[in-house]
Structures are given as C-alpha cells and as structure tokens.
N, C-alpha and C positions, 0 to 999 in steps of 0.2 A: 504494500500500500504506500509506503513512504517513497519508494522509487517512482511510482506513478505520479505522485505530487511533485517530486523533483523534476520529472520529465515535463510535466505541464508548466512548471515555473520556467524551465529552460526554454520551452517553446514560446511562452509568452514573452520572455526577454528577447528572444530572437526576432519575434514579430515587431516588438517595439523598436529594436535596433534597425530593422529594415525601414520602418516608418521614419525614424530619425535620419537615416541615410538619404531617403527620398527628399526630405525637406532641405537638408544641408547641401547635398552634392548634386542631385538631379534637378531639384527645384531652384537652386541658387537664389534663395530668398535674400533680398536686400532690404535695408532699412527703408521704411515708408511704403514698401510694396504691399499691395492688397492680396490677401490669401483667403480663399474660400475652402473650408474644411467640411466636407459632407460627412455626417456621422460623427461630429465633433464631441458628442456626449458619450460615445462608446469607448471601448478599450484603446484601440490604436488611434482613434480620432482625438480623444482627449490628450493622448500622449503627443500628438502633433501640434496642439495649440501652444503648449508651453515653449518648445524650442523656436517656433515661429515668432512668438512674442520676444524671446531673447534676442532675435535679430531685428527687433523694433518694427516688425511687419504689422499692418493693420489686419487683424484676423476677424473673419466672419465665420461663425459656426452654424451648421445646419443640423437640426435633429428634431425630435418630437417634443411636445409640450412639457412632459415631465422632466426633461433634461435641460431646459433653458437656464434655470438658475445655476445649475452646476457649471454650465459652459461659461457663464459670466464670472463665476467664482474662480475659475482657473485661468481667466485672463482674456476671453474673447471680447473684442471691442463691440461687435454686433452679433446678434443671434437671430436666426430665422427658424420659425416653427413650420416644418414642411407639411404638417397636417392642416395648417391654416392658409399657407401661401405657396404659390407655385414659384419657387425661387429660381427656376431656370428661365422664366419669362421676366423676372424682375430686372429692372434697369436702374 
C-alpha cells in the first residue's frame, strides 16, 4: 500500500514538473504577458498559476463556480466561470 502512495506522489510530481516546464520553457512567459489557464482550479492548473505569477504575467483562470475563490487565493488576476460564460467567445 505504501508503495502505491509513493508511486502516485511521484506521478503527481512528474505531472507538475511537466506543467512547470511548459510555462517556463515552451510558453516563454514574460512579465506583463497575458496567460489564460483553462482548468486553473484543478491539480496541474493550479500549479500553473503560481509560476506564471512569479514571472509577473497577468493570469486569467478558467474553471467552475466552486473553484473561483480558490483561483483568486492562489494569485489569478481574473477568473472566469465556464458554467456561466463562454470564455472562448469573450473578447
């Protein structure tokens, strides 16, 4: 049982590391850049908000109603409730 938990923890860490690499290296986030994180209230999404904020990006998080406060608390500048608004068509 303990090995399974350790394996899950390792997998979670690996997933978070991939998210971080996408933000830093592939996304090349720059200060002042606007970043939209779909699923920002979830596991990897919430992990993406904080590094983006460390680069002084303007972060918009997208998720459901129950996660809006959490996204604000971890640093999202703007939050969108996808159950209330079609964020793809938003300008």
